[in-house]
C-alpha positions as CSV (number, residue, x, y, z in Angstrom):
1,M,0.0,0.0,0.0
2,D,1.7,3.2,-1.2
3,K,0.9,6.8,-0.7
4,E,1.4,8.6,-4.1
5,I,2.1,12.4,-4.3
6,I,0.8,13.9,-7.6
7,R,2.7,16.9,-8.8
8,F,0.3,19.1,-10.8
9,P,1.5,21.5,-13.4
10,E,2.4,24.9,-12.0
11,N,-0.6,27.0,-10.9
12,N,-3.0,24.2,-11.9
13,D,-4.8,21.5,-9.8
14,V,-5.8,19.5,-12.8
15,V,-3.8,17.0,-15.0
16,F,-4.6,14.7,-17.9
17,T,-2.8,11.4,-18.5
18,E,-3.1,9.3,-21.7
19,Y,0.1,7.6,-22.5
20,G,2.5,5.5,-20.4
21,I,-0.2,4.2,-18.1
22,P,1.1,0.8,-16.7
23,T,-0.8,-2.3,-17.3
24,E,-0.5,-3.2,-13.6
25,F,-0.1,-1.0,-10.5
26,P,-0.2,-1.9,-6.9
27,S,-2.7,-0.7,-4.3
28,H,-2.1,3.0,-3.5
29,W,-3.9,6.2,-2.6
30,H,-3.5,9.9,-3.1
31,N,-5.2,13.2,-2.2
32,A,-6.4,13.7,-5.7
33,A,-9.5,12.4,-7.4
34,E,-9.1,10.3,-10.5
35,F,-11.7,9.9,-13.3
36,T,-10.8,7.2,-15.9
37,V,-12.3,6.7,-19.4
38,I,-12.2,3.0,-20.4
39,L,-11.1,2.6,-24.0
40,K,-10.8,-1.3,-24.5
41,K,-12.1,-4.5,-23.1
42,G,-10.3,-6.5,-20.5
43,C,-9.7,-3.9,-17.8
44,I,-9.8,-4.9,-14.2
45,Y,-9.5,-2.4,-11.4
46,R,-9.9,-2.6,-7.6
47,I,-11.3,0.2,-5.5
48,G,-11.2,-0.6,-1.8
49,D,-12.3,-4.2,-1.6
50,T,-14.3,-4.3,-4.8
51,D,-13.2,-5.4,-8.2
52,Y,-14.4,-3.6,-11.4
53,E,-14.4,-4.8,-14.9
54,P,-15.6,-1.7,-16.8
55,A,-16.6,-1.9,-20.4
56,P,-15.4,0.5,-23.2
57,G,-17.2,3.8,-22.7
58,D,-17.6,3.5,-19.0
59,I,-16.2,6.0,-16.5
60,L,-14.4,4.8,-13.4
61,L,-14.4,7.2,-10.4
62,V,-11.7,7.2,-7.7
63,W,-12.2,9.8,-5.0
64,P,-9.5,11.5,-2.8
65,R,-7.7,9.1,-0.4
66,E,-9.3,5.9,-1.7
67,L,-7.3,2.9,-2.0
68,H,-7.3,1.6,-5.6
69,E,-5.3,-0.6,-7.9
70,I,-4.8,-1.5,-11.6
71,V,-5.1,-5.3,-11.4
72,R,-4.7,-5.7,-15.1
73,I,-5.4,-3.6,-18.2
74,P,-4.4,-3.9,-21.8
75,K,-1.9,-1.4,-23.2
76,D,-3.4,2.0,-24.2
77,S,-6.8,1.0,-22.8
78,S,-7.6,4.1,-20.7
79,A,-7.1,7.7,-20.1
80,F,-7.8,9.7,-17.0
81,V,-7.9,13.1,-15.5
82,Q,-6.8,13.8,-11.8
83,F,-7.7,16.9,-9.8
84,S,-6.8,18.2,-6.4
85,S,-9.1,17.5,-3.5
86,R,-9.0,21.2,-2.8
87,L,-11.5,21.7,-5.6
88,T,-14.1,19.6,-3.8
89,E,-13.3,20.4,-0.2
90,S,-13.6,24.2,-0.6
91,N,-17.1,23.9,-2.1
92,A,-20.1,23.6,0.3
93,D,-22.3,22.0,-2.2
94,L,-19.9,19.2,-3.0
95,V,-18.9,18.8,0.6
96,A,-22.6,18.3,1.4
97,A,-23.0,15.7,-1.3
98,S,-19.6,14.0,-0.7
99,R,-21.0,11.1,1.1
100,F,-23.1,10.2,-2.0
101,L,-20.4,11.0,-4.5
102,N,-17.9,8.9,-2.7
103,E,-20.1,5.9,-3.0
104,C,-20.3,6.2,-6.8
105,H,-17.4,4.5,-8.6
106,L,-18.7,3.5,-12.0
107,I,-20.8,5.4,-14.6
108,S,-21.9,2.7,-16.9
109,H,-22.2,3.6,-20.6
110,K,-24.8,0.8,-21.0
111,K,-27.1,2.1,-18.2
112,N,-26.3,5.9,-18.6
113,P,-25.1,6.5,-22.1
114,E,-25.7,10.2,-22.2
115,L,-23.9,10.8,-18.9
116,A,-21.0,8.6,-19.7
117,E,-20.5,10.1,-23.1
118,K,-20.7,13.6,-21.8
119,L,-18.1,12.8,-19.1
120,R,-15.8,11.3,-21.7
121,E,-16.0,14.4,-23.8
122,I,-15.1,16.6,-20.8
123,I,-12.2,14.5,-19.7
124,F,-10.7,14.6,-23.2
125,S,-11.2,18.3,-23.4
126,V,-8.6,18.7,-20.6
127,R,-6.1,17.1,-23.0
128,D,-7.2,19.5,-25.8
129,F,-6.6,22.5,-23.5
130,Y,-3.1,21.5,-22.7
131,K,-2.3,20.5,-26.3
132,D,-3.6,23.8,-27.7
133,N,-2.0,25.8,-24.9
134,H,-5.2,27.9,-24.4
135,N,-5.3,31.1,-22.5
136,F,-6.7,30.9,-18.9
137,L,-5.8,27.2,-18.8
138,E,-6.1,26.9,-15.1
139,T,-9.6,28.5,-15.1
140,R,-10.8,26.5,-17.9
141,S,-9.5,23.2,-16.4
142,K,-11.3,24.0,-13.1
143,I,-14.6,24.9,-14.8
144,I,-14.7,21.6,-16.6
145,V,-13.9,19.7,-13.4
146,Y,-16.9,21.4,-11.7
147,E,-19.0,20.6,-14.7
148,M,-18.2,17.0,-14.3
149,L,-18.8,17.1,-10.5
150,V,-22.2,18.8,-11.1
151,L,-23.3,16.1,-13.6
152,I,-22.2,13.3,-11.3
153,G,-23.7,15.0,-8.3
154,E,-27.1,15.4,-10.0
155,H,-26.9,11.7,-11.0
156,V,-26.2,10.4,-7.5
157,L,-28.7,12.6,-5.7
158,E,-31.4,11.5,-8.1
159,E,-30.5,7.9,-7.2
160,R,-30.6,8.8,-3.5
161,R,-34.1,10.4,-3.9
162,E,-35.3,7.1,-5.4
163,Q,-33.9,5.1,-2.6
164,I,-35.4,7.1,0.3
165,G,-38.4,8.5,-1.5
166,F,-39.0,11.8,-3.2
167,E,-41.1,13.1,-0.3
168,N,-38.4,12.5,2.3
169,F,-35.6,13.8,0.1
170,S,-37.1,17.3,-0.4
171,D,-35.3,20.4,-1.6
172,K,-35.9,22.0,1.8
173,S,-34.3,19.2,3.7
174,W,-31.3,19.2,1.3
175,E,-30.9,22.9,1.9
176,Y,-30.7,22.3,5.7
177,I,-27.9,19.8,5.1
178,R,-26.0,22.1,2.7
179,H,-26.2,25.0,5.2
180,A,-25.0,22.6,8.0
181,C,-22.0,21.5,5.9
182,A,-21.2,25.0,5.0
183,Y,-21.3,26.0,8.7
184,V,-18.9,23.1,9.6
185,A,-16.5,24.0,6.7
186,K,-16.4,27.6,8.1
187,H,-16.1,26.8,11.9
188,S,-14.5,23.3,12.0
189,S,-11.4,24.6,13.8
190,E,-13.6,26.0,16.5
191,D,-15.2,24.1,19.5
192,I,-18.6,23.4,17.7
193,S,-21.2,20.8,18.5
194,Q,-24.2,19.2,16.8
195,A,-26.5,21.3,19.0
196,K,-24.8,24.5,17.9
197,V,-25.0,23.7,14.2
198,A,-28.6,22.7,14.6
199,H,-29.4,25.9,16.3
200,D,-27.7,27.9,13.6
201,I,-29.8,26.4,10.9
202,G,-33.1,26.6,12.8
203,L,-33.6,22.9,13.7
204,S,-34.0,21.0,17.0
205,P,-30.9,18.9,17.8
206,Y,-33.0,15.7,17.6
207,Y,-34.5,16.5,14.2
208,F,-31.1,17.7,12.9
209,S,-29.3,14.5,14.0
210,K,-32.0,12.4,12.4
211,L,-31.9,14.3,9.2
212,F,-28.2,14.5,9.0
213,N,-27.8,10.7,9.5
214,E,-30.5,10.0,6.9
215,Y,-28.9,12.2,4.2
216,T,-25.2,11.7,4.9
217,Q,-25.3,8.1,6.2
218,M,-22.9,9.1,9.0
219,T,-23.1,10.7,12.4
220,F,-22.4,14.4,12.9
221,P,-19.2,13.8,15.0
222,A,-17.9,11.4,12.5
223,Y,-18.5,14.0,9.7
224,L,-16.9,16.8,11.8
225,S,-13.8,14.6,12.3
226,S,-13.4,13.9,8.7
227,I,-13.5,17.6,7.8
228,R,-10.9,18.3,10.5
229,V,-8.6,15.6,9.1
230,Q,-9.0,17.2,5.6
231,N,-8.0,20.5,7.1
232,A,-5.0,18.9,8.9
233,I,-3.8,17.3,5.7
234,N,-3.5,20.6,4.0
235,L,-1.7,22.1,7.0
236,L,0.8,19.2,7.2
237,S,2.2,20.3,3.8
238,D,3.7,23.4,5.6
239,D,6.9,22.3,7.3
240,K,6.9,25.5,9.4
241,L,4.0,24.2,11.4
242,S,4.6,21.5,14.0
243,I,2.3,18.5,14.0
244,T,0.8,19.8,17.3
245,E,0.0,23.1,15.7
246,C,-1.6,21.3,12.8
247,A,-3.8,19.3,15.2
248,F,-5.1,22.3,17.2
249,S,-5.4,24.6,14.2
250,S,-7.6,21.9,12.6
251,G,-9.9,21.8,15.6
252,F,-8.7,18.8,17.5
253,Q,-8.5,19.2,21.3
254,S,-5.7,16.8,21.9
255,T,-2.8,15.3,19.9
256,T,-3.9,11.8,21.1
257,T,-7.3,12.2,19.5
258,F,-5.8,13.8,16.5
259,N,-3.3,10.9,15.9
260,K,-6.0,8.2,16.4
261,V,-8.6,9.9,14.0
262,F,-5.9,10.8,11.4
263,F,-4.8,7.2,11.2
264,E,-8.5,5.9,10.9
265,H,-8.9,8.2,8.0
266,T,-5.6,7.9,6.1
267,G,-4.1,4.6,7.4
268,C,-0.9,6.3,8.5
269,S,0.2,8.8,11.3
270,P,0.5,12.5,10.7
271,R,4.3,12.2,11.0
272,D,4.4,9.5,8.5
273,Y,2.1,11.3,6.2
274,R,4.3,14.4,6.3
275,K,7.4,12.3,5.5
276,L,5.6,10.7,2.5
277,H,4.5,14.0,1.2
278,K,8.0,15.5,1.6
279,N,10.0,12.6,0.1
280,N,7.8,11.1,-2.5
281,P,9.3,12.2,-5.8
282,K,6.6,10.9,-8.2
283,Q,5.5,13.5,-10.7
284,N,2.4,12.2,-12.1
285,A,-0.2,9.6,-12.1
286,Q,0.3,5.9,-12.6
287,G,-3.2,4.9,-11.6
């Protein structure tokens, strides 16, 4: 299991890879998301504990910090775009929908041909931007990443509405969740509680807890911890800050809790994570 550091082009958080992709690559993870277009038959990937055998035209989705592996693929059978987790973690809409997004790993061309084809076009447009050396390359790249995320987000939310019922998954309820996630993103470094967030958005603590669990499929404390770990990961890239400073600046009240929660989310200690980030020389994606 390896941690991979992706070096993005200067002043850009998006990179496209088409050539030199290995036919096998061991289990690894990185802070970037990785969306792959499948071009040939015979591809086998593993995300977490699940194996995928996508067909040509399918889109495979790996989200930030997910273990994944190229089990076996033919040569020149895929192309992919990677983008920094900063693009999703700084956006309240996407943070609110992250629980649903992270459960979606395959867009099937057979089941959703219009969506799969649109995503393929968008992914290859990143290649065209780099090839043609467009003006405003950074802005163009980020716009199309958000376009992809909106399309996938609408797709997974529609599926979620069908699962729990259209009456239960109302626009009003979703707005409460979005505001709650935005509040957490803004105040996660402070001593906040579920009751405080509920009060801020105008709900009783009991109803907010029920609503939050139903929509996100996780408890509020678990969600808050995950956001604080994301913040800590960003801070750990600054060598001027001690690990203790990163912990408290992220909202953790003790280094013991910080180390425990950080390991649960990333599989390594904050100290080891910093070493990996500093020493890993890999320049680009290999899966």
